[in-house]
C-alpha angles and dihedrals in degrees: 000000000000118000117255143171122224129181117203120196123218115234127146108237122204116181130174146085109298093016089136088075088071093063095099090048091052093049089052091047088057088049092234128147107175111063126181120192123218122205145126119275092255091060097054097100091053092044092051089058093047092045088060088069088071098050113197092355088081107088101171151333120241106201096176095106110134133179116275089015104258116208092241090064091044091053091050091050094047092048091051093047090051094047093049093042090231116194097183136031127210117196119201121190135022134322092305093063097043089045090061092046091050092051091052092047090051088064100040105026096228124146125264128216107198122205104187122199096179134051106238094109102226089137091067096064143070091219127104133167121210125196103227125211090265089062094250120130112224122188122222124203114195133136088224085077096053108106113242094211132027116198113193111187112173091200088068092055099053091088091057106108115252096243092048090048093052093045090051091049093050088053088055092049088053089062092056095043089053090048090058092045099035135101097260104045113150137166093267097051090041089058092050093043096052095047091042094053091047096049094044096046092050091047094050093054089052092047090050088057097040119008090188093061103124094193090053090049090052091048089051090053090051089051090046093054093045094047092043090053089066096055097092094053096036100065118178127311140182087282091061091045090055093048094045092050095047096041097041096040100044104021096246119168110266103225098044090046090054090051096048094046098045097082092046099044089048091049089056092063102029093100093055098036104040098149097054089045091054089054091050090052091047091051088055090053095248100119110204096354109122115266098238092057091044090054090047089050090055090057089051092049091051093048094231130140114287100186132065088223087064087063091054099260116151115232090225092071096060093090092052090045090054091051090053092048089055090059123081091004120215120217117294128165088220121057115255108264111189099207093047093048090051090050090053091050090050091054091046091050092052092045094237126154108257114270 
């Protein structure tokens, strides 16, 4: 066996229908008495009900969470936490809410209890990017931002729209695919990645058929946690470069872009990484079928867009997108070949199964 280094991160994970009822118990276990909630404004009515579980330990709700975590929101949250003398944060929602909580904890070193309602997996990491006043996103890496407790209650996710749920789950699968194909793959992350892809893929097909399926929502949370647990080791790959260029350059939705590009970015490296690709295919329940086609089949089974043109992208921008992908190259086991990358983007734009 080859030598490897793996870093595991300690978070208490509670998963199951009705798990939210254990919030007060978890706050007491941390020996905290002044809890501030973090959420977006749209989540306030739900948070007010959940905050009632803590009685007088709830000292306030910061609803300033905004997508991409701008510094202005972080400053508001930190000021509120300081004024209220908060000794614990509870995030409720997706990556936007936990991002705000992480950014506050970075300043004050107080524990976070994360209550996710989406499947992106941000709650599993000690990483958080903040958009500073100069418009530049800067990533922070600090264990102060790693949530101490993760509460996954599938009953809280049923209200998440079907399309949003599937897009979020495909984002999670992208973490595990990149873990298999990334620079730092190892036996531990491979184990998490394979199980995570399998659980999430199965859950997404069920959710596509019945969004109110509680068991499927619980399975998706299990997949989310498993896939998210590979993020630290995974790093970024050609797949992420493609998605970041397309999403950032032409304002494409993040989750659906991940889903559409996964078959094509995987096809690009299949020849040089056959063993990891076989494991991806196996995780998707497709045996020896090639991984790119198995990923494409998942999109079909979920009934989601399979072409970039379905997201409103003009074909004329693909050449410029390819030029941007060639700059500041992320890790890839195969050298960046411009013509081949453009060909993959063409197939992704048309919504074709990878050739």
